[in-house]
Wavefront OBJ file of the C-alpha trace (Angstrom):
o trace
v 0.000 0.000 0.000
v 1.287 3.450 -0.854
v 2.367 5.695 2.007
v -0.105 8.276 0.720
v -3.164 6.368 1.827
v -4.704 3.641 3.914
v -7.462 1.193 3.194
v -10.825 2.995 3.514
v -12.591 -0.008 5.002
v -14.505 2.123 7.510
v -15.474 4.926 5.111
v -18.840 4.954 3.328
v -18.430 5.362 -0.422
v -21.995 6.661 -0.881
v -22.447 3.752 -3.279
v -23.587 0.896 -0.996
v -23.688 -1.629 -3.838
v -19.926 -1.339 -4.246
v -19.314 -1.864 -0.535
v -21.296 -5.098 -0.427
v -18.839 -7.971 -0.351
v -17.368 -10.901 1.497
v -15.510 -10.488 4.778
v -11.706 -10.548 4.675
v -11.704 -13.760 6.709
v -14.310 -15.557 4.572
v -13.001 -19.013 3.636
v -15.719 -20.406 1.407
v -14.555 -24.021 1.256
v -12.538 -26.034 3.732
v -12.002 -29.766 4.040
v -10.347 -31.692 6.846
v -9.700 -35.426 6.599
v -8.255 -37.321 9.531
v -7.904 -41.047 10.086
v -6.463 -43.493 12.584
v -5.454 -46.970 11.415
v -4.593 -49.338 14.240
v -2.541 -52.280 12.996
v -4.436 -55.430 14.076
v -1.501 -57.818 14.588
v -2.060 -60.312 17.414
v 0.176 -63.211 18.367
v 0.625 -65.630 21.205
v 4.344 -65.063 20.836
v 5.157 -62.304 23.307
v 8.200 -61.060 21.375
v 6.366 -60.841 18.046
v 3.359 -59.232 19.690
v 5.597 -56.577 21.264
v 7.558 -55.887 18.072
v 4.783 -56.022 15.474
v 1.667 -55.145 17.435
v 0.419 -51.831 18.784
v 1.240 -49.677 15.734
v -1.036 -46.837 14.595
v -0.878 -44.718 11.423
v -2.484 -41.266 11.590
v -2.732 -39.081 8.431
v -4.311 -35.612 8.552
v -5.167 -33.474 5.491
v -6.366 -29.849 5.651
v -7.209 -27.929 2.447
v -9.038 -24.644 1.898
v -9.785 -22.026 -0.698
v -8.335 -18.519 -0.469
v -9.613 -15.432 1.318
v -11.058 -12.359 -0.470
v -9.093 -9.152 -1.007
v -9.491 -5.725 -2.616
v -7.274 -3.847 -5.053
v -6.679 -0.155 -4.300
v -5.555 2.840 -6.339
v -3.666 5.627 -4.574
v -2.787 7.558 -7.765
v -4.702 10.698 -6.779
v -4.955 10.168 -3.031
v -4.062 13.426 -1.305
v -5.153 12.930 2.299
v -5.462 9.565 4.041
v -7.738 7.316 1.957
v -7.371 5.431 -1.322
v -10.361 4.310 -3.398
v -10.516 0.839 -4.854
v -9.232 0.362 -8.394
v -11.513 1.399 -11.285
v -11.735 0.118 -14.876
v -13.266 1.590 -18.038
v -14.193 -1.899 -19.255
v -15.135 -4.990 -17.216
v -12.074 -6.493 -15.577
v -11.855 -10.270 -15.267
v -9.169 -11.525 -12.921
v -6.912 -14.332 -14.144
v -5.014 -16.067 -11.354
v -1.606 -17.485 -12.249
v 1.605 -18.780 -10.728
v 4.315 -17.261 -12.906
v 7.776 -16.694 -11.493
v 8.876 -13.067 -11.280
v 12.521 -14.122 -11.355
v 12.916 -13.421 -7.644
v 13.274 -16.344 -5.218
v 9.910 -17.692 -4.040
v 8.011 -14.791 -5.655
v 5.254 -15.253 -8.227
v 2.879 -13.127 -10.288
v -0.598 -13.993 -9.061
v -2.847 -11.537 -10.896
v -2.059 -8.965 -13.580
v -3.977 -5.718 -13.040
v -4.407 -4.711 -16.669
v -4.983 -0.977 -17.212
v -6.973 0.633 -14.396
v -8.714 3.985 -14.923
v -6.711 6.291 -12.644
v -8.468 9.530 -13.656
v -11.039 9.745 -10.858
v -10.964 12.803 -8.595
v -13.688 14.222 -6.380
v -15.638 16.782 -8.434
v -16.070 19.334 -5.630
v -12.415 19.217 -4.671
v -11.474 19.459 -8.352
v -13.618 22.589 -8.701
v -11.747 24.028 -5.727
v -8.437 23.399 -7.483
v -7.453 20.181 -5.697
v -7.379 16.855 -7.506
v -8.015 14.244 -4.848
v -9.635 10.816 -5.037
v -10.023 10.219 -1.299
v -13.755 10.942 -1.119
v -16.910 9.785 -2.941
v -19.435 9.440 -4.286
v -17.347 7.024 -6.298
v -18.345 5.982 -9.838
v -19.912 2.620 -10.660
v -16.747 1.370 -12.412
v -14.936 1.118 -9.089
v -14.264 -2.530 -8.231
v -16.290 -3.957 -5.379
v -15.038 -4.717 -1.909
v -13.174 -8.029 -1.709
v -14.174 -9.164 -5.209
v -10.839 -10.940 -5.750
v -9.757 -14.206 -4.125
v -6.318 -15.085 -2.825
v -4.646 -18.473 -3.322
v -5.849 -21.508 -1.413
v -3.550 -23.852 0.456
v -3.271 -27.406 1.715
v -1.153 -29.349 4.177
v -0.677 -32.981 5.205
v 0.575 -34.119 8.609
v 1.416 -37.740 9.403
v 2.093 -39.599 12.623
v 3.162 -43.132 13.631
v 2.463 -44.318 17.173
v 3.709 -47.477 18.889
v 2.121 -48.584 22.144
v 4.012 -50.704 24.694
v 1.979 -52.310 27.460
v 3.758 -52.011 30.821
v 1.024 -53.472 32.998
v -2.753 -53.384 33.248
v -2.705 -49.743 34.275
v 0.218 -48.187 32.396
v 1.305 -48.074 28.748
v 4.102 -46.211 27.029
v 3.524 -44.628 23.616
v 6.356 -43.792 21.217
v 5.218 -41.039 18.840
v 6.872 -40.095 15.558
v 5.197 -37.066 13.944
v 5.805 -35.210 10.692
v 4.184 -31.806 10.165
v 3.905 -30.808 6.486
v 5.162 -34.281 5.628
v 5.437 -33.528 1.877
v 7.399 -30.313 2.515
v 4.757 -28.549 0.411
v 4.968 -24.773 -0.117
v 1.731 -22.795 -0.419
v 1.342 -19.377 -2.044
v 0.591 -16.376 0.160
v -0.674 -13.026 -1.055
v 1.514 -9.980 -0.390
v -1.139 -7.562 0.910
v 1.291 -4.656 0.928
v 1.419 -5.000 -2.873
v -2.273 -4.374 -3.671
v -1.989 -0.708 -4.729
v -2.507 -0.375 -8.502
v -0.634 2.939 -8.520
v 2.546 1.171 -7.413
v 2.381 -2.168 -9.247
v 1.089 -3.758 -12.439
v 0.505 -7.155 -10.847
v -0.415 -8.676 -7.506
v 2.326 -10.995 -6.263
v 2.517 -13.962 -3.939
v 5.351 -15.528 -2.003
v 5.679 -19.303 -1.907
v 6.518 -21.040 1.314
v 7.130 -17.758 3.151
v 4.093 -16.144 4.721
v 4.369 -12.348 5.028
v 0.731 -11.431 4.465
v -0.042 -10.685 8.116
v 1.998 -7.493 8.510
v 4.270 -9.123 11.044
v 7.968 -8.297 11.072
v 8.679 -11.964 11.754
v 7.818 -14.002 8.677
v 6.399 -17.504 8.920
v 8.251 -20.072 6.828
v 6.704 -23.359 5.728
v 8.874 -26.454 5.912
v 8.722 -30.038 7.089
v 9.060 -30.465 10.848
v 9.764 -33.799 12.561
v 9.492 -34.685 16.205
v 9.769 -37.739 18.469
v 8.050 -38.029 21.823
v 7.248 -40.482 24.608
v 3.845 -40.438 26.240
v 2.809 -42.274 29.382
v -0.785 -43.555 29.245
v -2.633 -44.505 32.394
l 1 2 3 4 5 6 7 8 9 10 11 12 13 14 15 16 17 18 19 20 21 22 23 24 25 26 27 28 29 30 31 32 33 34 35 36 37 38 39 40 41 42 43 44 45 46 47 48 49 50 51 52 53 54 55 56 57 58 59 60 61 62 63 64 65 66 67 68 69 70 71 72 73 74 75 76 77 78 79 80 81 82 83 84 85 86 87 88 89 90 91 92 93 94 95 96 97 98 99 100 101 102 103 104 105 106 107 108 109 110 111 112 113 114 115 116 117 118 119 120 121 122 123 124 125 126 127 128 129 130 131 132 133 134 135 136 137 138 139 140 141 142 143 144 145 146 147 148 149 150 151 152 153 154 155 156 157 158 159 160 161 162 163 164 165 166 167 168 169 170 171 172 173 174 175 176 177 178 179 180 181 182 183 184 185 186 187 188 189 190 191 192 193 194 195 196 197 198 199 200 201 202 203 204 205 206 207 208 209 210 211 212 213 214 215 216 217 218 219 220 221 222 223 224 225 226 227 228 229 230
């Protein structure tokens, strides 16, 4: 976002139809699949029963579609607010995953040619060209009409139970988070100002869409643990 403006999420545009849209946290589709397979080996041989019995396999899949976002245009912003991007002809978003040439950075959505000519008529008559205030024209894009990339992740665990006595058991747990070492795409929300970019970008495997100084990096994580059951 340009330093000249901030998102006008709390400002009425005097065109309610354009402000009608999905919430920023709206995840339209989500699926979670989890299973536990307990290996059924049984033997009268105590050694074989201890070595080959008591195993459990636990896969866990989580997948979801992306969250909505808006595209802004700070070209003529003079005070504190930027309107959403406007187009002379209908704009149809095409979502891609094309490398920008930078590590882990991809072009997600080209912005085409926005109409950057809008200024408030009253302020223009007073000699100031500013786009901060409405009523905005009908060719302004709606709130959150675009959708960010979805993501998925698979975790996997193997458990082995050892019976100590009737009351106590010991469980050896091997767990892999993001077992396929899969990298999702994450929208760069600071790069949604059409006056400063020609395309919306994503980063792959490195999440920096939450405004935090500390970035979250996706990678496979392994851990071993012992658990006493009683």
